[in-house]
C-alpha positions in Angstrom: 34.3 20.9 -7.8 37.9 20.4 -9.2 39.8 17.4 -7.4 42.5 18.8 -5.1 41.0 22.3 -4.6 40.1 22.1 -1.2 43.6 20.3 -0.2 45.6 23.5 -2.1 43.6 25.7 -0.4 44.4 24.0 3.2 47.9 23.6 2.3 48.1 27.4 1.5 46.1 28.8 4.2 49.4 29.8 6.1 50.1 32.1 3.0 47.1 33.2 2.1 46.6 37.3 2.2 43.4 39.0 3.7 42.8 40.3 0.5 42.4 36.9 -1.3 40.3 34.9 1.6 37.5 37.0 0.1 38.1 35.6 -3.7 38.5 31.8 -2.1 35.0 31.8 0.0 33.3 33.0 -3.2 34.9 30.3 -5.5 33.7 27.9 -2.8 30.4 28.7 -2.4 30.0 28.9 -6.1 31.3 25.4 -6.0 28.4 24.6 -3.3 25.7 25.9 -5.0 26.7 23.9 -8.3 27.0 20.0 -6.0 23.4 21.0 -4.8 21.8 21.8 -7.9 23.4 18.3 -9.4 22.5 16.5 -6.1 19.0 18.1 -6.3 18.2 17.3 -9.8 18.3 13.7 -9.4 16.3 11.2 -8.2 17.7 9.2 -5.4 17.3 11.0 -1.9 20.8 11.6 -0.2 21.2 12.2 3.4 24.5 13.3 4.8 25.1 12.9 8.6 28.0 13.7 11.0 29.5 11.5 13.4 26.4 12.0 16.0 23.7 10.6 13.6 22.9 14.6 12.7 21.5 15.3 9.4 24.2 18.3 7.6 22.1 18.0 4.3 19.6 16.5 2.3 18.2 17.1 -0.9 15.4 17.7 -2.4 14.1 13.9 -3.1 15.3 13.5 0.6 12.8 15.4 2.3 9.8 14.6 -0.5 10.6 10.6 0.6 10.0 11.7 4.1 8.1 14.5 4.1 10.6 16.9 5.7 11.3 20.1 5.4 15.1 20.9 5.1 15.3 23.5 7.4 13.7 22.4 10.2 15.6 19.3 9.5 19.5 20.1 9.8 21.1 19.4 12.6 18.8 17.2 14.2 19.4 13.4 14.6 18.3 11.5 11.7 16.5 8.4 13.7 14.3 11.5 15.5 12.7 12.8 11.7 11.9 9.4 10.5 10.6 7.2 12.9 11.0 3.7 13.1 14.5 3.9 11.5 16.9 1.6 13.4 20.0 3.8 12.7 22.1 1.9 15.4 21.5 -1.2 13.5 22.3 0.6 9.7 25.8 2.0 11.5 27.1 -0.8 13.1 29.0 -2.1 10.2 32.3 -0.5 9.1 31.2 -0.8 5.7 28.6 -0.1 3.2 25.2 -1.3 4.4 21.9 -2.0 2.1 18.6 -2.4 3.9 14.8 -2.0 2.8 11.8 -0.3 4.9 8.8 0.3 4.6 7.5 4.1 5.4 4.1 4.6 5.6 4.6 8.5 5.5 3.9 10.5 4.0 2.8 8.2 1.3 3.0 4.2 1.7 6.6 3.3 -0.1 9.1 1.1 0.3 12.6 2.4 0.7 16.3 0.7 0.1 18.7 2.4 2.3 22.2 2.2 0.9 24.4 3.7 3.9 28.0 4.3 3.1 30.5 5.7 6.4 32.1 8.7 5.7 35.7 8.6 6.0 38.8 11.0 6.3 42.3 10.9 7.0 43.5 12.8 9.4 47.3 13.3 9.8 49.2 12.5 12.5 52.9 14.3 13.4 56.3 12.5 13.5 59.2 13.0 15.8 61.3 14.3 13.0 60.2 17.1 11.9 57.6 20.1 12.6 55.4 22.8 11.3 55.3 26.2 10.6 53.1 28.5 12.2 51.0 28.4 8.6 50.2 24.4 9.9 52.8 23.4 6.7 55.3 20.8 7.6 58.3 21.3 7.6 60.8 18.1 6.9 64.4 18.3 8.0 67.0 15.7 7.2 66.0 12.7 7.7 62.3 13.2 8.6 59.7 11.3 7.5 56.1 12.9 6.0 53.3 12.7 8.8 51.4 9.6 8.7 47.5 9.1 8.6 45.0 8.5 10.1 41.3 7.1 9.1 38.5 8.6 11.0 35.0 8.4 10.6 33.1 11.8 10.7 29.8 10.5 9.9 27.7 8.6 7.0 26.7 9.6 3.5 22.7 7.7 3.0 21.5 7.1 -0.5 17.5 6.6 -0.7 16.1 4.5 -3.9 12.2 4.1 -3.9 11.6 0.8 -4.6 7.9 0.3 -4.2 7.1 -0.5 -7.7 9.7 -3.2 -8.1 8.0 -4.8 -4.4 4.3 -4.6 -6.1 5.7 -5.9 -9.1 7.1 -9.0 -7.0 3.9 -9.6 -5.1 2.1 -10.0 -7.8 4.1 -12.2 -9.8 3.8 -14.2 -6.4 0.4 -14.0 -6.6 0.3 -15.1 -10.2 2.1 -18.0 -9.1 -0.1 -19.0 -6.5 -3.3 -18.7 -8.6 -1.7 -20.3 -11.5 -1.2 -23.2 -8.5 -4.5 -23.0 -7.5 -6.0 -22.9 -11.0 -4.1 -26.2 -11.7 -6.3 -27.6 -8.8 -9.8 -26.2 -10.1 -10.7 -28.3 -12.3 -10.3 -31.4 -10.0 -12.0 -30.0 -6.6 -14.8 -29.1 -9.2 -15.1 -32.9 -10.7 -14.2 -34.5 -7.6 -16.2 -33.1 -5.0 -19.0 -31.0 -7.9 -20.1 -34.3 -8.8 -20.4 -36.7 -5.5 -22.4 -33.3 -4.4 -25.0 -33.9 -7.3 -25.3 -37.2 -6.4 -26.3 -36.6 -3.0 -28.6 -34.2 -4.2 -30.5 -36.5 -6.1 -30.7 -39.2 -3.4 -31.4 -36.6 -0.9 -35.0 -36.1 -2.9 -35.0 -39.9 -3.8 -35.2 -39.9 0.3 -37.6 -37.1 0.7 -40.6 -38.9 -1.4 -39.9 -42.2 0.0 -40.1 -40.4 3.6 -43.7 -39.2 2.7 -45.0 -43.1 2.9 -44.1 -43.1 6.7 -46.4 -42.4 9.8 -46.3 -38.9 10.9 -43.5 -39.1 13.8 -41.1 -41.0 11.9 -41.9 -38.7 8.9 -40.9 -35.0 10.9 -37.8 -36.7 12.2 -36.4 -37.6 8.8 -37.3 -34.7 7.2 -35.6 -32.9 9.5 -32.1 -35.0 9.1 -33.0 -34.6 5.2 -32.9 -30.9 5.6 -29.8 -30.6 7.3 -28.0 -32.7 5.0 -29.7 -30.3 2.0 -28.3 -27.7 3.4 -24.8 -29.3 4.2 -24.8 -29.8 0.8 -26.1 -26.4 -0.4 -23.0 -25.1 1.2 -20.3 -27.0 -0.1 -21.7 -26.4 -3.2 -21.4 -22.5 -2.5 -17.9 -23.0 -1.9 -17.1 -25.0 -4.5 -18.9 -22.3 -7.1 -16.9 -19.3 -4.7 -13.7 -21.5 -5.3 -13.5 -20.9 -8.5 -15.1 -17.9 -9.2 -12.4 -16.4 -7.6 -9.3 -18.6 -9.3 -10.7 -18.7 -12.8 -10.0 -15.8 -14.9 -13.1 -14.5 -17.0 -13.1 -11.1 -19.2 -15.2 -8.6 -18.6 -17.8 -7.6 -20.7 -17.7 -4.0 -20.5 -20.2 -1.3 -20.9 -20.8 2.2 -20.3 -22.7 1.6 -16.5 -23.6 4.1 -14.3 -21.8 3.4 -11.1 -23.9 5.0 -8.5 -26.8 3.0 -10.1 -25.3 -0.4 -9.6 -24.1 0.9 -5.8 -28.1 1.3 -5.2 -29.3 -1.9 -6.1 -26.5 -3.6 -4.4 -27.9 -1.9 -1.1 -31.7 -2.7 -2.1 -30.5 -6.1 -2.0 -28.9 -6.2 1.6 -32.2 -3.9 2.6 -34.5 -6.7 4.6 -31.0 -7.9 6.5 -29.8 -4.3 7.3 -33.3 -3.4 8.8 -33.2 -7.0 10.7 -30.1 -6.0 12.1 -30.9 -2.3 12.6 -27.3 -1.0 10.4 -27.9 2.7 9.3 -26.3 2.7 5.9 -25.4 6.8 4.6 -24.9 7.2 0.6 -23.2 9.9 -0.5 -23.1 9.5 -4.0 -21.6 12.0 -6.6 -24.2 13.1 -9.4 -22.1 14.0 -12.0 -19.5 10.5 -12.3 -18.4 10.1 -15.5 -19.9 6.9 -17.7 -17.2 3.8 -16.7 -17.0 0.6 -18.9 -17.9 -1.9 -16.5 -19.1 -5.7 -16.8 -22.6 -4.6 -14.3 -22.9 -8.3 -12.7 -19.3 -8.3 -11.7 -18.9 -5.0 -10.5 -22.2 -5.7 -8.8 -21.1 -9.0 -7.2 -17.7 -6.5 -6.0 -20.4 -4.5 -3.9 -22.2 -7.5 -2.5 -19.3 -9.2 -1.5 -18.3 -5.8 0.4 -21.5 -4.7 2.3 -21.5 -8.1 3.3 -18.4 -8.5 4.9 -19.4 -4.7 6.9 -22.6 -5.9 7.6 -21.2 -9.3 9.0 -18.4 -7.3 10.9 -21.1 -4.8 12.7 -23.5 -7.4 13.8 -26.0 -4.7 15.0 -26.3 -0.9 15.4 -23.9 -0.1 12.9 -23.4 2.1 9.9 -22.2 1.8 6.8 -21.1 4.9 4.9 -20.9 4.7 0.8 -19.6 7.5 -0.8 -18.7 7.9 -4.2 -16.3 10.5 -5.7 -14.3 11.6 -8.7 -10.1 12.7 -8.9 -8.2 13.6 -11.6 -8.7 10.4 -13.8 -10.5 7.7 -11.4 -13.8 7.5 -9.6 -13.5 6.4 -6.0 -16.2 4.4 -4.5 -15.4 4.3 -0.4 -16.9 2.1 2.0 -16.6 3.0 5.6 -18.0 0.7 8.4 -18.5 0.5 11.9 -17.3 -3.0 12.6 -14.5 -4.3 14.8 -12.0 -3.9 12.7 -8.8 -5.7 11.9 -5.3 -6.2 13.6 -2.5 -5.4 11.2 -1.6 -9.3 11.4 -4.9 -9.9 9.8 -4.9 -6.9 7.2 -2.1 -8.5 5.8 -3.6 -12.0 5.0 -7.1 -10.2 4.0 -6.8 -11.9 0.3 -5.1 -14.4 1.1 -7.3 -17.8 -0.1 -9.7 -19.2 2.8 -8.0 -16.8 5.3 -11.2 -15.3 7.7 -12.1 -13.8 11.0 -15.5 -14.9 10.6 -16.8 -18.6 12.0 -18.8 -19.4 8.5 -16.8 -17.4 6.4 -15.1 -19.2 3.2 -12.1 -16.8 2.5 -12.6 -15.9 -0.9 -15.1 -12.8 -0.7 -11.9 -9.7 -0.9 -9.9 -12.6 -2.9 -13.0 -12.0 -5.5 -13.5 -8.3 -5.1 -10.2 -7.8 -5.6 -10.0 -9.7 -8.7 -12.7 -7.7 -10.3 -11.2 -4.9 -10.1 -7.9 -5.4 -11.3 -9.8 -6.8 -14.7 -11.4 -3.0 -14.4 -7.9 -1.8 -14.0 -8.6 -0.6 -10.8 -6.9 -0.5 -7.8 -8.3 -1.4 -4.0 -6.7 -1.0 -0.5 -8.2 -1.2 3.0 -7.4 0.6 6.3 -8.3 -0.6 9.3 -7.4 -1.2 13.0 -8.3 -3.4 15.8 -11.9 -2.0 17.3 -12.2 1.1 15.0 -13.8 -0.3 12.0 -13.0 -0.6 8.2 -12.3 1.7 4.9 -12.3 -0.1 1.9 -11.4 2.0 -1.0 -11.6 1.1 -4.9 -10.9 3.2 -7.3 -12.1 2.4 -11.1 -10.4 4.4 -14.1 -12.8 6.3 -16.5 -12.2 6.1 -20.2 -14.0 9.5 -21.8 -13.8 12.2 -19.3 -15.9 14.2 -21.9 -18.9 11.8 -20.8 -21.0 12.7 -17.8 -24.2 12.1 -15.9 -26.3 15.1 -15.8 -29.7 14.8 -14.1 -32.6 15.5 -16.2 -33.2 19.1 -16.4 -30.2 19.9 -15.2 -28.0 23.1 -17.0 -24.5 21.7 -17.9 -23.2 25.2 -17.1 -24.5 24.1 -13.0 -22.2 22.9 -10.3 -24.1 19.6 -9.6 -25.0 18.6 -6.1 -24.4 15.3 -4.3 -27.1 12.5 -3.7 -27.8 11.7 -0.4 -29.5 9.3 0.7 -29.9 6.9 4.2 -31.5 3.7 4.6 -32.0 1.8 7.8 
């Protein structure tokens, strides 16, 4: 819109004839349509509110960020349409305010809000002079023009999606943390690993000496040696898990069927599943493409996920494992009926040594995420207290043309999902 057009129109309102009103309205409509086209073309979201926080305008980008429909949102209070938005704190300042916020609907994103007060100047008549019937100021001898009083009539909010920059910052922090752990790893392996080997050798020597004792003394000492050996093995396992979690290792990639790896991981836990009376329901899609995977590493990742689910359910639970295909990724989803996690614990699941289990090492999920990332994949966890946990792994496939077809299956036949139950 050309600068001064509205000001000139307002000044001429008293002199505009009825025959010209339509022309001015058409021109205003054209200018408004042009501005809306421009605002809808930019990526940043724009929301305009009045002085009572009611939405007067929002562009397409703002609708997309919050999952709104412009027709339903216009005239409604902004804090009613965007849950969790503390509008009072954002508009308390008389100047611009920048604030970051995490939203979860329709997608989990980080949004930066830049809020600017919308101020218009209102004319205040002075004693000398007056206005005519058309609203024009009439200046008499010695009169002064009317003073202007700024009045806040609303706010303009500019929204920027900062999800990628936030995630990049988080990955940088995690990388620095892992680098610090890697510097410590060599010392830990040497300072703890060597004494553990020495303890293991001396326990073997003690066991040989015990064999020469009488039965009563022998049984008691053998029990003590077994306890000591068990603790040594546990410490050795913790060191090994620690090194696996932080030591960078390049996957040996080969074409693999992810369904086969899932089935092998489940078979490994079959005795424990039967003992705990836990049912595993597998829904494995049969037309998945071959993935470039390190079979042993991916099997280790699935082991850790299944182990966490089994320990979370204790007894009489159900673990559902499903594989599916998206546009560019193969999806492996694990859903258990365990106790779930609180929001606070869920935010810490990838911290080294954080665990909610009495005997857990706090490294299992850290290892899973490292393996998935080294395969170019993504890992996400959804949970709430008392409602189980869902862990989703997304793995990219290299060649969409390579498909896994069952023996005798025609290429034009629609494949059916494989379903099986173990328990």
